[in-house]
C-alpha positions as CSV (number, residue, x, y, z in Angstrom):
1,M,106.1,64.1,61.6
2,A,108.0,66.3,64.1
3,R,105.8,69.2,63.4
4,K,102.7,67.1,64.4
5,T,104.3,66.1,67.6
6,A,105.0,69.7,68.4
7,K,101.4,70.7,67.6
8,I,100.1,68.0,70.1
9,N,102.6,68.9,72.9
10,V,102.2,72.8,72.8
11,V,99.6,74.3,75.1
12,P,97.8,77.6,75.0
13,Q,99.6,78.9,78.1
14,A,103.0,78.3,76.6
15,I,102.0,80.2,73.4
16,L,100.8,83.1,75.6
17,E,104.1,83.2,77.6
18,T,106.2,83.0,74.4
19,A,104.1,85.7,72.6
20,S,104.3,88.0,75.7
21,N,108.1,87.8,75.9
22,L,108.3,88.5,72.2
23,F,105.8,91.4,72.4
24,I,108.0,93.0,75.2
25,K,111.2,92.6,73.3
26,R,110.1,93.4,69.7
27,G,106.9,95.3,70.4
28,Y,103.5,94.0,69.5
29,E,103.5,95.4,66.0
30,G,107.0,94.0,65.5
31,T,106.1,90.5,66.1
32,S,104.6,88.3,63.7
33,M,102.9,84.9,64.1
34,Q,105.8,83.3,62.2
35,D,108.2,84.7,65.0
36,I,106.0,83.2,67.7
37,A,105.9,79.8,65.9
38,L,109.8,79.8,65.4
39,E,110.3,80.7,69.0
40,L,108.1,77.8,70.1
41,G,109.7,75.4,67.5
42,I,106.3,74.7,65.9
43,S,104.8,75.2,62.4
44,R,102.5,78.2,61.8
45,S,99.6,75.7,61.1
46,A,100.1,74.3,64.7
47,L,100.0,77.9,66.1
48,Y,96.9,78.7,64.1
49,Y,95.3,75.6,65.6
50,Y,95.0,77.6,68.9
51,F,95.1,81.3,67.8
52,K,94.0,82.6,64.3
53,N,96.1,85.9,64.8
54,K,97.9,88.2,67.2
55,E,94.7,89.9,68.1
56,E,93.3,86.6,69.5
57,I,96.5,86.1,71.6
58,L,96.2,89.6,73.0
59,A,92.5,89.0,73.6
60,S,93.2,85.9,75.5
61,L,95.9,87.8,77.7
62,T,93.5,90.6,78.4
63,E,90.7,88.0,79.4
64,G,93.1,86.2,81.6
65,L,94.1,89.4,83.4
66,T,92.0,92.5,83.2
67,I,88.6,90.6,83.0
68,A,89.7,87.9,85.5
69,A,90.8,90.6,88.0
70,Q,87.2,92.1,87.7
71,Q,85.5,88.8,88.2
72,L,87.6,87.8,91.2
73,A,87.1,91.1,92.9
74,S,83.2,90.8,92.3
75,Q,83.3,87.3,93.9
76,V,85.0,88.7,97.0
77,V,82.5,91.5,97.5
78,E,79.6,89.0,97.1
79,K,80.9,87.1,100.0
80,G,79.9,89.9,102.4
81,K,82.9,89.6,104.6
82,A,83.9,92.4,107.0
83,P,85.8,95.4,105.4
84,E,89.2,94.3,106.8
85,E,88.8,90.7,105.6
86,A,87.4,91.7,102.2
87,L,90.2,94.3,101.5
88,R,93.0,91.8,102.5
89,E,91.5,89.3,100.2
90,L,91.0,91.7,97.4
91,V,94.6,93.0,97.6
92,H,96.1,89.5,98.0
93,Q,94.3,87.9,95.0
94,H,94.9,90.9,92.7
95,A,98.6,91.2,93.5
96,K,99.0,87.3,92.9
97,L,97.3,87.6,89.6
98,I,99.9,90.3,88.5
99,L,102.9,88.6,90.2
100,Y,102.5,85.2,88.6
101,R,102.2,86.7,85.2
102,P,104.1,90.0,85.2
103,V,105.2,90.0,81.5
104,Q,101.7,89.2,80.2
105,F,100.4,92.0,82.4
106,R,102.9,94.4,80.8
107,V,101.9,93.4,77.4
108,V,98.2,94.1,78.1
109,E,98.9,97.5,79.6
110,R,101.0,98.4,76.4
111,A,99.1,96.7,73.7
112,E,95.5,96.8,74.6
113,G,95.0,99.7,72.3
114,S,95.6,97.2,69.3
115,L,92.4,95.2,70.2
116,P,89.3,95.7,68.3
117,Q,87.2,98.6,69.7
118,E,84.6,96.3,71.1
119,Q,87.0,94.3,73.2
120,Q,88.8,97.5,74.5
121,K,85.4,98.6,75.8
122,I,84.9,95.3,77.5
123,A,88.4,95.7,79.2
124,E,87.7,99.2,80.1
125,S,84.5,98.2,81.7
126,A,86.3,95.4,83.6
127,R,88.7,98.0,85.0
128,R,85.9,100.2,86.2
129,I,84.2,97.4,88.0
130,L,87.4,96.4,89.7
131,L,87.9,99.9,90.9
132,Q,84.3,100.1,92.0
133,K,84.6,96.8,94.1
134,F,87.8,98.2,95.9
135,T,86.1,101.5,96.5
136,E,82.9,99.7,97.8
137,V,84.8,97.7,100.3
138,I,87.0,100.7,101.5
139,Q,83.9,102.9,101.8
140,R,82.0,100.3,103.8
141,G,85.1,100.3,106.2
142,I,84.9,104.0,106.4
143,D,81.2,104.0,107.1
144,D,81.5,101.4,109.8
145,G,84.2,103.3,111.6
146,R,86.9,100.7,110.9
147,F,88.9,102.6,108.3
148,R,90.2,106.2,108.5
149,L,88.3,108.9,106.7
150,V,89.9,109.0,103.2
151,N,88.7,109.3,99.7
152,A,87.7,105.7,99.0
153,K,88.1,106.1,95.2
154,M,91.6,107.7,95.5
155,A,92.6,105.0,98.1
156,S,91.4,102.4,95.6
157,F,93.4,103.8,92.8
158,A,96.6,103.9,95.0
159,I,96.2,100.2,96.1
160,I,95.4,98.8,92.6
161,G,98.4,100.8,91.2
162,M,100.7,99.5,94.0
163,C,99.6,95.9,93.0
164,N,99.8,96.5,89.2
165,W,103.4,98.1,89.6
166,T,104.9,94.9,90.7
167,A,104.8,93.7,87.0
168,W,107.7,96.0,86.4
169,W,109.9,95.1,89.3
170,F,109.1,91.6,90.6
171,K,111.7,89.0,89.9
172,A,110.8,85.2,90.3
173,D,114.2,84.5,91.7
174,G,114.3,87.4,94.1
175,A,114.5,87.3,97.9
176,K,110.7,87.2,98.2
177,T,108.2,84.9,96.7
178,A,105.1,86.0,94.8
179,E,103.0,84.8,97.8
180,E,105.1,86.6,100.3
181,I,104.9,89.9,98.3
182,A,101.1,89.5,98.0
183,E,100.9,89.1,101.7
184,M,103.0,92.2,102.3
185,L,101.0,94.3,100.0
186,A,97.7,93.2,101.7
187,D,99.2,94.1,105.0
188,F,100.4,97.6,103.9
189,S,97.0,98.2,102.3
190,L,95.1,97.4,105.4
191,H,97.5,99.1,107.8
192,A,97.3,102.2,105.7
193,L,93.5,102.5,106.1
194,E,92.8,100.8,109.4
195,R,92.2,103.1,112.5
196,G,95.0,102.7,115.0
197,E,92.4,102.9,117.8
198,V,90.2,100.3,116.2
199,K,91.4,96.8,117.1
200,K,89.5,93.5,117.3
201,G,87.1,93.6,120.1
202,A,88.0,97.1,121.1
203,K,85.4,99.9,121.6
204,V,85.7,103.4,120.2
205,G,85.7,105.9,123.1
206,V,84.2,109.4,123.3
207,G,87.5,111.0,122.2
208,E,87.8,108.9,119.2
209,S,84.1,109.5,118.4
210,L,84.6,113.3,118.5
211,R,87.7,113.0,116.3
212,M,85.6,111.0,113.8
213,L,82.9,113.6,113.8
214,E,85.6,116.4,113.2
215,E,87.0,114.5,110.4
216,N,83.6,114.0,108.9
217,L,82.8,117.8,109.1
218,S,86.2,118.6,107.6
219,Q,85.5,116.2,104.7
220,L,82.1,117.6,104.2
221,K,83.5,121.1,104.0
222,E,86.0,120.0,101.3
223,V,83.2,118.6,99.2
224,I,81.1,121.8,99.6
225,D,84.0,124.0,98.8
226,T,84.8,121.9,95.7
227,Q,81.2,122.1,94.5
228,N,81.2,125.7,94.9
229,R,84.2,126.1,92.9
230,I,82.8,124.1,90.1
231,R,79.6,126.1,90.0
232,Q,81.7,129.4,89.7
């Protein structure tokens, strides 16, 4: 009778959290469904009611993080906000996604290779789209003269990596909350890219226009030199 009650009371999120902690402690391969059931205090049949095997648990973690991150980013870009607003929202929501589930994110990063090949491809595609959405927003900011002239793709890698790294150092009982850290990361990202001369309502003067042109020419020269080296 106690087993039945446990089955009714357990929720998928509790299973994911417990499984994630065990995967980190013992490794994905070193953790069995029986281990997860024992840790939760339920029977294996109760656990199988929600997940048939470890692969399903890992797939659910991937869907809730990797695929969710891509979907959230796509929704932001579809809103058509100004580059500054869009970038702030992209960073803020991506950081929060990681900060609220750091252990689960670490599991996905480490064990994704254990997923069936088809699901691995879906996850890889989701990461590419996430990078693409960040790059699209940053490039739009550059083209509009709002962001500094940088390699938009490299900047996107750096920002996403900064958010992802929180999974390894964030502590829920630390000095800053997840919300506060997400805000800080959004500020860092925006300040790193926003032109110092470009403020709300400010106009870009002749001197700044000339400097932008020089930077454009310099960037063009780098692209041409790179292409020439590849051809050789």
